[in-house]
C-alpha positions, 0 to 999 in steps of 0.5 A: 656610575656613567662612563659615557655620555650620548652627545648625539642630538635628541632628535637623532636619538628619537628617530633611532628609537622610533626605527628600533621600535618599528623593527621590533613591532614589525618583527612581531607583525611578521610572526603574527602574519606568518602564524595566521597564514599558517592557520588559514593554510591549515584551514584551507587544507582541512576544508579541502579534505572535508570537501573531498570526503564529502564528494566521496560520501556522495559518490558512495550514496548515489547508488542508495539514492537511486535505489530509494528513488526506484523503491518510491516509484515502485510503491507508487506503481504498486498502489496504482495496481492495487487501486486498479485491482480493487476497481476490477474486483468491485466490477467483478463482484457487481456483475455476477450479482446483476447477472444472477438476478437476471437468471433468477427472474427468468427461471421464475417467469418460466413458471408462468405466473404460478410462482413469485419471489418475495425475498432475495439475499445475497451473501458474497464470497469470503476470502478465507485466511491463508493456512499456516505453513505447519498445517498440511494441505488436503490431499490432491489439492495445493495449499495455494488453492486452499488459501486462494478459495474461500467459502462459496457465495450464497443466494437465498431465495424466499417466496410463494407458489401455487403448488409443489409442482411450480416450486419443483419447476423453479428449482429445475430452472435454476439448475438448467442455468448452470450458473450455480454449483448447487441449488437446494430446496431448503423447505416448503410449507403450506400457507393457511387462510384465504380461498387459495392455498399457497405454498411458501418456499426457501431455495438456497443456491451456491456459486 
């Protein structure tokens, strides 16, 4: 049962009600704004911490990046050096072949037409694999020399001559060039038929 009667005008009571609701929702809005501000503040703090951590990582990674750059440049320099070495090696392999061809031709011309060269073949030097660490080197010879030096290159010369004297002179001429480690007459044989008897020969030179 009501014990009081609100005699205030309805307009006044409506304004009070609106003000009360505004105060209530304003308080809620302020709380929400404070919560959002706290959340944004925490996000900014976390972002600052992440940026600082990233800066520290970048500072720690800087020497690694510099080392990686140096390694890349080193690989490029190594490839250029290998290309240069291969080019020099190709020139070194070509020049002795031409030089030996000239020396052999000169030795044949010195026989004054009594000998001719029919076939000439060159077997280049083959690099032997490096020895295993367990296998000992030969006495009086370092292991580094064993790995660096391979079988000698070989020049095989086949042809015909008027007689054995021409063949012997040709072999002597080759030895006098001092361009070969060894000059060996492998075989001679008489070629039958015809009015002029020729002798075939096989000479092997190593260098």
